[in-house]
Structures are given as structure tokens and as C-alpha cells.
N, C-alpha and C positions, 0 to 999 in steps of 0.2 A: 442616597441611592436615586437611583433611575428607573423608574418602571420601562421596559423594554416589550411591548406588544404591540405588532404590527396590526394599522388598519386591516381588518379581514370579517369573514362573516360572524367571527364571535364578537367582533366590535358591533358589527349591525345588529347582532341578536341582543346586546346589552342596550343599545338606542333605543330598537323599536319593542322589544320583547317584554319590558316591564308595561308598557304601554298597552299592549296586547291582552296582558294579565290582568291589569289592573281595570281598562275599561273596553273590552272587545267593541260593544255597540257604538260607543261614543266616536272612538277610532276608526269605525268603518263607514258611519256617517260625513265622520269630519273629511277622509280620502273624496268621497263620493260630492260632496258640496264643494271641497277646494279644486278639483277638477272641471267641473261644471261653471263656476265662477272663474276660473282663469281661463277657458276657451271665451268666454261671455267678456271677460273686461279686454281681452286683448284684440277683438275682431271689432267691437263696436267702432271703432275709426273709420272701417269701411263706410258707415253712413255717412262720414262728412265728406265722404270721395261722390257720391250719389247727390247729394245735396246741393254742393256746389258747382257741379258739373250741372246738374239738373236746372239750377237757379239761372245759371250763365246758358243755357240751351232751351230756357223758358220752357223747360220739361216737369209741368207741376205734378204728375204721376211719381216720375223720378224724386223729385223733392219731398214726396209724403212718403214713399218708401225708404228713402234716407231718414228722415225722421223717426219712422217706425223701427226702423233698424236699431237707431241709436240709443231709443226710449226703451224698446223691449232688453237688449243686450245689456244697457247701462244699470237699468231695475234689476235685471236678473244678476248680475254679477254682486251690485252693492248689497243686495238684501242674503243671499247665500254666505257672502264674504262677512256681514255683521252675525249672522247668524253662527257661522262656523268658529269668528273670533270666542263669542260665549261659550261654546264648547270646549272649544282649544283650551279655555281657561281653566275650566272643569276638569279636562283631561290631564293637565300639568298639576294640578292639587290633587287628582288621585294617585297618578304615578307619584309624586313627591312623597305621599304617605308610604307606598308602597315599598320605594326605595328606601325610607328612612327605618322601615322594619327589616328589609333585606340586610341593609349593613349590619345593623345592629345583630341580627340573629349570623352574620357571618364572622363578625368580630368574636362573639360568644362561641362561636364551634371550633375556634383555633382551640386545642386542647392545653395548651400551654400560655405561660403571661410575656413571652418574648418581644411579642408584636407590640405590648403594650409597656415596654421598658426600654425599647430600644429608640433612641433618638431619631436614627433615619426611618425606621416605620413608622413610627408615631407621625411624621410628616407628612408621609403619604396619607396615612389615615385621617388625619385631619384635614387635608386639601380633598380627600374621596367627601367627606362632611360637608365642605363647605362649597363644593362643587355639585352637591346633590339637586339642588334646585335647577342649576344646569342642565346636569342628565336627566330631569323630570320633564325638562322643555324639549329634549330631543324628536322626539315625535313632531311635537308643534314646528320645529326648525325644518325638519325632512319634508312636511308636508308644505312649509314656505319655500323649500327648495324645488318641490315638484311643480309646484305652482308656478314658480319662475322659469322652470324649464318648459311647462307649456306653452306659458305668455309668450317666452323668447323664441319658440319654434313658429308660432301662428306668426310674429312680427315679421320674422324672418322669410316666411312665406309671402305676406302682404307686400314687403318692401320689394321683393321679387318681382311683384306683377307691376311695380311704379319701375324701376331700372335695377339689375340685377346686381352691379357694384355696390349701391346702398347696403346689403345685404352683410357687409363688414360692420356695420356700426355695433350690433351686439356684442361679435367679436372684438372689438376694440376693447369692450369691458372686461375682456381678459386682465387687462392692465390692473385697475383696480383689486378686483379679487387677487390676483397674486400679491399684491402689494399687500393686501389685509392679512393675507396668510404671514407673509413674512413679519408685519407688525402682531400677529397673534403668537409667533414664536418667540418673539422678544417678550412678550408678555409671560409667557408660559416659564422662560429661563427666569426671568424676575421673581414670578412666583414661587419658583424652586428654590431661589437662592434664599428670599425672604421669608420662608416658611418656618424657620427655627424660630427666628426673631419674633414672627408674630404670635406664636405658642407661648414665647416666655413673656412678652406684653400681656398677653391673656391669663396667662399665671399670676403674674404682676398684680393684674386688674382685680382677679378674683381674691387674691391676698387680701387686697385694700379694701375690698366691699363686703366681706363675709362676716358674720358674726362670732365664729371659731378663732380668726386671729384677730380682732378686734382688741380685746384686753390687751396681748402681749405685745401688739404694736404700740399701741398708745403708751402702755407700762416703758416702753425701752425708748420712746419717743422717735420711731423710726419711719414714722408715716409720711412727714416729711421727704425724707432721702428717698421711700420706697415710690411714693408720687413723681420725683424727682427721676427716679432711674427709669420708671414706665415711660415719663415724656420724652426721655434721650431716645430709649428703644422704638416707641413710635416715631417719634421723628426720622428715624433710620429709616423704618419701614416705609413712612409717607415720602420719603426723599428717593427711596430708591424706585418706589412706585409711580412717582411722578418721571423720574428719568427715562422709565420705559414707556411710561404714557407718551411722552415726547416724542421720542424716537419713532414710536409706533407712528403717531401722527405724521413724522415727516414722510415716513414711507406710504402711508395714505394718500397724503397730499400729492405727493409723486404720480401716484397711479390715477390721481383723480384730472391731474394736467395731462396727462397721455389721453386721457378719454376726451376730454374737453378739445383737445386740438384734432382730434378726428371727427367729432361731431359740427364743428365749425366748418371745416375742408366739405363735408358730406352737404350742408345746407347750401354754400355755394356753389357746389354742382349741381344741386337740383335748381336754385336758382338762375342759374345759366343755361340750364337745358330749357324750362320754361319760357325763358326770353327769347330762345330761337324755336320755340313749338314742338320741341320733342317731348315734353311733358305737359299734360292738361294742368289748369290751377286747381283743381281737384285732386289731380292725384298729389299735388305740392303738398295740398293742405293734409290729405291724409298720410303722407311720409313723413312730415314735421310731427304730427301728432305721434306716430307712431314712434318716431324717432325721441319724443319726449318720453314715452310710455318706456322705450327699451332704456333710457337714462335712469328710469325708476328700477325698474327690474335688475338693471346693474347695481345700484344702490342696496335693493331688498338683498341681491345674491350676494353682495359684499359682507352686509350684516349677518345673513343667514349662515355663510361662511365662517365668520368669526364665531359667531355663537357654537356652530357645529364641531369647531376645532375645539373648543373648550370643552364642549359634550364629549367629543372622543377621548381627549384627555382623561377625564373622569371616568369614562369608560373603560380605558384600558386599566386604570387603578381598581375598578371594581372586579374586572377580569383577574388583576394581579391577586387581589383578598380572595376572590373564590378558587383560584388555583392555591394561593397559600395554605388555605383552610383545608382544601381538599388532601392536599400533600401531607398535611400533618394530621390528618382524621383516618388514613388509610390504615391502620393497624385491627387487625379481626381475630386476634387471638383470645381465648377463655377465660374469664375471671374464675378462679376455685370459689366454689360454694363455701367453704370452710378453709380455715391453714390449720395443717397437720404439723409441718416444720416450722413456718413462719417467713421471713422474709432476711434475705441474702443480699447483701453487696458485695460485689466481687470486682477489686482493683476498680474502684469508681474514682474517678477525677472528674474535675468538672469547672471551667471557667468561663464566664460570662461573655456573650458573642461580644467580639470588638475588645476585648481584653485578652492579654498574652498571659497574665498571673492567674494559674487555677487559685480558686475558693477552697475546694477540697483536692485532696491528692493522695492516690492508691487508698482508698478507704476500702477495707475487708473489714466486714462487720455482719454478724449475725442478730437478728433481731426474733427470740423464739416466741413459737405461737403461743397465746394466751398470756404473755408476760405483759408487766409494766415495765418500760425502760425509759430512764432519765438521760436527758441528753444534757451535758454542761459544757461550759467553759466561759472564759471572758469574752467580753464584745468584739465582734469579729472572725471569733473562731471559726465560724462556718454552721451552725446550727441551724438558723434560717434556710439557709442554702440546702441544707441537707433534708429538711422538710418539703421544700418544693421539688426535690427530685422524690421523696416518697410519694407526694401527692400528684406526681406527674405534671407538675407545671414546667419542668424542663426534663429533659433528658439527659442521662453524661456524656459527657464530651467522650470520656473512655471507659470501659469496663460497661457493668451490668448490674440491674435491680432484679432481683427473682423473689416472685412469691411462690412457695411451694414449688420452685423449681422452674416455674413459667416466668418468661422475662416481660418486666411491666411496659417494655416501650413496643411490644408486640400487641399489648392489649387496647382495646378499645378506651381512650380517658375516660370518656363518660362512663363507660361501666364502671371501670375500677374507683372512680369517684362516688357511684352509688352504693359503694360498699364501704368507705371510709367517711369521716367525719371530722373536722377541725374547727379550732377557736384560735384564731392569731391575737396577736398584741393590737394589731389595728383595726379590729373587729367592726363589722358592720352596725350604723346607728341610723336605721332607714325608718322614714317615716309614715308607718304603717300602724296597725291597731297591734296592742300587745300578743295578741293570739297570732298574727301573722308575723311579728318580728321572730317569734319563737317556731311555728310552724315551719318557717322556709326551710328547716334544717332538716325536713322529709317533706317535701311537696304532698305525695300520694297522702298524706296523714294530717296536713295543714289543717284542716277542717274537721278533726278529730279533737274533742276539747278532752277525752281523756287521755288521749297520747300526749295531749299540748301539756296538760295539767300534770302529767306525769313527770314529763322533762322538766319544768316548772320546778316540783318539787326535787327533784335530784341535783338539779342544778342549783339548790339553795335560793330559788327565786320567789317562794309561795307568801312571803312578808311584802316583796315590791308588788307583785300582782294583787293580793288584799288589799293595799294601800291606794289602787288607781281607783278613779270615781267610777267607772264603768266596767271594773275588773279587766277582762281579757276583751273587751270588744272597744278598750278606750285607747283613742289614736295617742301614738306619741311624735314625741317633736314640736319643735316652735315654728315649723316652715308652714304650717296649716291652722286657720281657725279652730280652736277647739282643741288643738293639740297639748296634750300633758309631757311637760318638760321632766326627764330622769336626770338625776346626778349620776357622774362618771361610775360609781361603785354599782347602781341600779342598772344600769346600761350592760355592764359588764356581767351581772348574774343573768340578765335574758341572755347575753351570747353565752354563756357556758351552759345554759337550758338550752338554748338552739343546737349547739354542739352535741346534745345530749338526744335529741330527737329520732335517730336512726336506730333501729333495734338491730344489734349484735353486727356491729361493723367489722370488718376484717381489720380497719387500720384507725385508730383515734388519735388523734393531735393536738396537742395543749402547746401552741407557740408563744411561751411569755403574757398569756394574757391577763395576768395577773401582776404584771410590771409595777404597775404603780401603787400595788398594795405593799403594806409591811410584812416582813418574812414570817413572822407567826400566821396572820391572815392567808398569806401565800401558801405556806403548808396546810393550813387546813381545808384550804379549796382543793390542792392535789391530792390531799390523803380521799376527800370525798371522790375526786373523780377516778383515783387508783381502785378504790371500795367497787364503785359502779362497772367499772372495767372487768375487776375480778368476779363480778356477777354474771358477767357476760362469758364466760371464757367457753362455753360448748362449742363458739363458733370457732375457736382459735385466735380469736382478733389480737391483736397487738395494739397497747395503747404507749404511745412516745409524749414525755411530759420535758420539756424544753425550758431551761431556766438559766441564768447564770448566778442563781443564787446556789451555792453548792448545800446549804443548810437543809433545805425544804425539799430534798428530793429521796432523803435517805430510807424511806419508806418503799423506795422502787427494788423491782426484783432484781433490775438489772443497771448499772449506770454507765454511762458513754463518756467519757472525757473528751473533747477536742481541743487540740489547741493548734491554731495556725494552719488551720485546715486538714489536720492527720487527728488518726485516733492515738491519743496518748495512754490511754488505759481503758479497761474495762474490768468491770465485776461488781459485786455487790456492796454497800455502804462498809460493813466491818473487814472485808476483806482488802478493799482501796485504804482503809485507814490503816489496817496491818502492814500494807504493802510501803506505806510512809512515801509516796509518790507526788505526783502533782497534786492529784485529788487531796492526799490527806493535809497537803502544805496549804492550799486555797481553802480547805475547809477550816482549818486551824484559824488562817488567816481573817477569814470573814465572821466566824464564832467570836474571836477575840474585840473586833470593830462592833460587833451588835452589843457585846457586852460591856464595851469601854468606847463609846463613838468620840470620847476626845482623843 
């Protein structure tokens, strides 16, 4: 994917806006100090002219004036530049923190998860994260550019007083700048091409260095193979980066050769004019000093242009993310306070972005208000995808999902999710206190011990909490000193408690969170959840239990059998058994396998 946003006022807003919002006082001071320092540093060579010509003319007053001009302007420029550099570092740190928070907010503001599952979008987000520090320095680079512009204007004006044609020296500096721009494009193309490999290398490094994967990798003896694969990919990234760097350096070298040629020609012209008496020695000294400073300005301008080009690329990505998030958050429909009829899927078809084959096909299904609905099917039948659609992680490719006749796609996703709760197979195991681990299931009541305790009891996690050293105040996880590690089953019970925090949700989903348990334990947990759900039927909430085990969902009011993305059967347990269809066949097969595992 290529993010195409032309440099414009919007890009300038992203370059400057964060600095103004993060530290307006620092930015204003930096602009003023930079302006004064730029004028002072560019004009102090005027003192050289006064000193040299005064000395040759035996004019002491003129020499003293020249010394004072150099001393005052040089001191002023050096002092303000030093102070501005320190403040600019503070500015960059503040803007970097602001951007980190801004990017996190935007990523989480997107209602769905498509941007976290599509490789092309992930590449854009990864490069946005990596370029955050560059974008944070954009205001400083713009100040540097402003400083270069002021100095260049002053240098051109002073050179014009010596010999107007030598004003072209700063203009010759365009050659290195244009070459640097070309080099930046080479680097950008290389970065885009290598983004996927960089992400894969990071993933492999994470696998090789985290505790969660250590046991399995060592058991299978794949640590060496994993390291070798990481090294191969890292070498591919390194080689691509080196090629881009060499090509960029070649372009930059060509630009500087052009500039050096112009510089030498101008010096020869000035010396010849001095020999023939058309230019004073003081003017020649001043001109050479100014030309040397012009060279410094060209170098600074080249560096600044390269940094700004990188910042603009990151700004474009940030603009893309802002627009992407806004476009997917534009829904403004109302969420019903209660469900009277339930949730209806009408001709729903869904294919993941970039894939032609639908995961769900022509699904017509009603989930009655107040019902406990079990969704069963073999692995890959589309159960988890159905859950993603119900929870607004995705919207259907075709068809629609209605809650009491209102289209879910027209409702703000965050408002719909405020009325839903879910426990997934890959549930969170955050390194927080036990109270927070459960309480995040309903943030407004996260600090309410009565609400948290009630959810713990309903989720069957009371004994887990009672055994913790400090009860709900106990830090969990191995990542921090004093953290208490839990078993998989204990984390599971806390996850179930978290899913029971919200009062009277319109939709409750259990997407195989108990898949690691045996069938009996899973059946007990599902039965407990179904009981809790029935107790809250006043709001008409629908409870969806997802499992690949047919034997654990028999108590559900309604059972939906998915087969290869289609609804194969719908009914209660007894009705489906009598029908003798897919459910009955698979239920019987699984029951026999459980009774006779041999």
C-alpha cells in the first residue's frame, strides 16, 4: 500500500501542530531566539571587512569598530544558539510523548481490527511508529530551515555589496539539496520495500526472547533454526538498506561536486578582481568568510531537507491514520436501550480484505432477545468471524446485521460495545492488580470492590482471589517485581469474571475461552454463564456461546450449526437430535469419542 497525501496545509499542520499543542511557550521562544541568532551569525563577517581595510588604512577607529561588531554579534549568535539547542531538545521530547499518545489514540479509535490484521496496513502503522521521533523533531527542523533562510538572505545581501555576480554562490547550493531529495526518495522506496521483512524479523526476535515461547521452542529444538531464519531476514534487510545508502550517497556526492566547482570558480574571480584593484582586501576576506558560511548553510539546508522529507513522510502516514479512523468512526445511529426482538442477520456474507473466498456466505439468522444461543461447528466453520461481525470488529461485505431493526453498521462502534461484553479464547493476561484485571471489563465501575467482587463470584474466580497474598490488590504477572504468576486456569476464571462486569449487556459472547478445558469443565462453565445470562433477561440481552464441542452446549435455548461458512441447522438440542442432521451426527461422534477415547 502507498499512502498518497500531497504536501499541503494539512501536512504543515501535522508538522507544527503537535509542537504548538505540546509546548507553545517553548516553541515561541525558540522561534524568536533562532531568528535573532541567525541574523547575528550571518552578519558578523562584516566586522572582518572593517578590521582588514581599517588596518591597511591605519584607521584605528575602524579596526575597533570591526572588532566590536565581530565580538558582539558572534557572542549573541553563540549564546542564543546554545540556549535554543537545549530548549529544542526539550521540545522534541515533549512532542514525541504527545505523538506517542496521539498515535495510540488513533489506532484504538478505529472501530474494527482490519488495520491490525492486514499486512499492508500494519506496515504503514509500523513505519508511523518508527518515524515518530523524526516527526517529533519536525518543528526543530523547520526552525533550522528558517534559520538557514535568514542566514542565506543576509549572506546574499552582503555578497552583493562586494560583487553582485557572486550572489550565485548560495544558489549553487541547490545542487546538493536536489541531490539529497533524490537520495531521500531512494531511502523511502527502500524503507517501504523492506517494511514487511523488518516486521517479520521483529516478530522472530520476540519469539526467541520471550518466556511464553521459550519452553516450546526448546522442546522442539528449533531455537537454532529460528535464530538462523532471523539472521537471514535481518541480513536481507541490512543488504537492502546498504544498497539504498550507497545509491543515496552517490547522488549526494554528485551534488557536492557541483557546488565545490562553483565555489572554486567564484574564489578565482574575486582574487583576480583584487589583483586588478576592483575589490578591496577587506571585501575579499569578508566574501571568502561569507562563502564559507554559505557552504555551511548549504550543508545545513541539505541535512534539514532530508530530515524534513522523512518527517513529511511520517506526517502523511499520520494524516492517513487520522482519515482512516475518522472514516470508520462516522456512524451516528442510536443503540437501543433494550432488545425486544433481538439481533437479526440478513443475507450476511463476509470475506476478509485481500481474500476472494468468503468466510461466511448468505447467513440468515435470528438471535432472539433474551436467548442463550450456542454457535457450534468444526474448526474453520466461521464461528469466530461471526463473533467479530456481532461485536463490530468488522462490517459485513454484503447484507446487514440489525439490533431491533437498527443496522449495527449505522451505530457508533464504541456505543454498541458499551452494551456488549465478551470473553475470547486468546483472552488478556495483563500485568495489573487482580482488581484491575477484572475491573477493566467495565471501566466506570473498575474501582467498585462490590461490583468487582460480584463479577469474581459469578465467574467462579472467588477461590483464585482468596488465595492471592493481597487479594484484589495483588499485582499479577511475571513482568514486574512482586508480581504473582497464575496458572492458565486461574487466568481463565479471571477473564470470565471480567466478562461478567457489565450490568445487563445487550450482547454477551463467549468465544471458546474454555477450549483448553476438558468437556465436563467447559460444560459447567457454560452452564454457569447461561444461568447468569438468564438472570438478566429484563434487558433482552442475547448470550452467544461459541464452541467446537457439541456436547457442552445442550442447555442453550437455540443452537446454530455452522458448516463451511453457512448455517446448516438451527434449533434446540432435542429438536436437532430428532432431525438427525449434521448436529446429531457430530454430537454422536463426539460423545462416542469421549466415552471411548481409544
